[in-house]
Each structure stands twice: as C-alpha cells, then as structure tokens.
C-alpha positions in Angstrom: -161.3 77.5 -55.8 -158.5 76.1 -57.8 -154.3 76.4 -57.5 -151.6 76.3 -59.4 -148.3 75.9 -58.0 -145.3 76.2 -60.4 -141.9 74.4 -59.7 -138.6 73.3 -61.0 -137.1 76.7 -62.5 -133.3 77.3 -61.3 -130.1 78.1 -63.0 -128.7 76.1 -65.6 -126.1 76.4 -68.1 -126.9 76.9 -72.4 -126.9 73.6 -73.6 -128.7 72.4 -70.4 -132.3 70.9 -69.5 -135.0 71.2 -67.3 -138.2 70.0 -66.3 -141.5 72.3 -65.1 -144.3 71.1 -63.5 -147.6 72.7 -62.5 -149.8 71.2 -60.0 -153.5 71.7 -59.7 -155.6 71.5 -56.5 -158.8 72.3 -56.0 -162.3 70.9 -56.2 -161.6 69.8 -60.5 -163.7 67.5 -62.3 -162.0 68.2 -65.7 -158.9 69.8 -66.9 -160.1 70.9 -70.1 -156.4 73.0 -71.0 -152.7 73.8 -70.0 -150.9 76.2 -71.5 -147.7 77.2 -70.4 -146.0 81.1 -70.6 -143.3 82.8 -69.7 -141.9 86.6 -69.1 -138.5 88.1 -70.0 -137.7 91.7 -67.4 -138.7 94.4 -70.1 -140.7 92.1 -72.0 -144.2 91.0 -72.5 -146.1 87.5 -71.5 -145.3 85.5 -74.3 -147.7 81.6 -74.6 -144.8 79.1 -74.9 -147.2 76.0 -75.4 -150.8 74.8 -74.5 -152.3 71.0 -74.8 -155.4 70.7 -74.8 -158.5 68.1 -73.2 -157.8 66.5 -76.7 -153.7 66.1 -76.2 -153.1 68.6 -79.3 -149.9 70.4 -78.7 -148.8 73.9 -79.9 -145.4 75.7 -79.3 -144.2 79.2 -80.4 -142.0 78.8 -83.1 -139.5 79.4 -81.2 -139.2 77.1 -78.9 -140.2 74.4 -81.4 -138.0 70.7 -81.4 -136.8 72.0 -78.4 -139.6 72.0 -75.4 -142.5 69.4 -74.5 -145.1 69.9 -73.2 -147.2 66.5 -71.7 -149.7 65.8 -68.4 -150.3 63.4 -65.9 -154.3 63.6 -65.5 -154.4 61.8 -62.6 -152.0 64.4 -60.9 -153.8 67.0 -61.9 -150.1 67.9 -63.5 -148.7 69.3 -66.9 -144.9 69.3 -67.4 -142.9 71.9 -69.6 -139.8 69.7 -70.8 -137.2 72.2 -72.3 -134.3 71.0 -73.5 -131.0 72.4 -75.4 -131.9 76.0 -73.7 -130.6 79.1 -74.3 -130.0 82.5 -72.4 -133.0 84.5 -74.4 -135.0 81.1 -72.5 -134.6 83.0 -69.5 -137.6 84.2 -68.0 -140.3 83.9 -64.8 -142.3 80.6 -66.5 -145.9 80.5 -65.3 -149.0 77.7 -66.0 -152.5 78.2 -66.9 -155.5 76.3 -66.6 -159.3 76.2 -67.5 -160.5 73.7 -65.2 -164.5 72.5 -66.0 -165.7 72.9 -62.0 -168.9 70.8 -62.3 -171.3 68.7 -64.7 -173.1 72.3 -65.1 -170.4 73.4 -66.7 -168.7 75.7 -64.5 -165.6 76.4 -65.3 -162.2 77.9 -63.6 -159.3 79.8 -65.9 -156.3 81.4 -63.5 -152.6 81.0 -63.7 -149.6 80.1 -60.7 -147.0 82.1 -58.9 -144.6 81.3 -61.2 -140.9 79.8 -61.8 -138.1 81.5 -62.8 -135.6 79.8 -65.0 -132.4 81.3 -65.6 -129.9 79.8 -68.8 -126.2 80.9 -68.6 -123.8 81.7 -71.4 
C-alpha cells in the first residue's frame, strides 16, 4: 500500500545538526498527518514531533526550541530539522504517517524502517 523511507541519520558531535527525511510512496491522495518517533536502547518509543494537515505542530518538551518538523507536500516528504543535538538524542528515529487512500475515506497508518542518529560528546 504505502511505504515510508527514513533517511538522513548519522554520527554527529554534540551541538551539531542533522536533517532527517521521510518520503512516502504509493497510492496516496493526501497525507493527513505525519509524526516522528524515536527509540533509544533500553527505552520506550516516544513521539518527538507531529505535523497535522492544518500545519499544526507539536513537540515533546525535551526537543522544543531545537527540533523543527516541516513538510514538502508536492514530494510527500516530511523533515525533522535537529539543531543543538545532545547525546541523549541518540536513538533510532521513525516516521509515521496517516494517509488518505481514496475519496471514500479509506486510510493507512504505518511507519518506516528507521534511521539511526548518534550524538557523541
């Protein structure tokens, strides 16, 4: 149905920046919502940021002022701009999407394979 592919992760020193990308492909009419999650070793998966159809953004407190979620609707792609990275940001980052498949209102929800972000001291 729909495939989500995350990219842009890597190794960066504390204080550095990265931009993650999530590209959605498939029979998509509209992406209603996209979100970024992360999971660090030994910890639960948490939502980092989300972007709704109305361009409303939400962030977990720990990343406010440092991370920015945005989208390029023509490319069905969402981005996560990460600035002032800290070692505690180290995790696998996943993209989730709620997608409208047809005019009758059928939707798809899922996530990608993830991209590793490692922040060194």
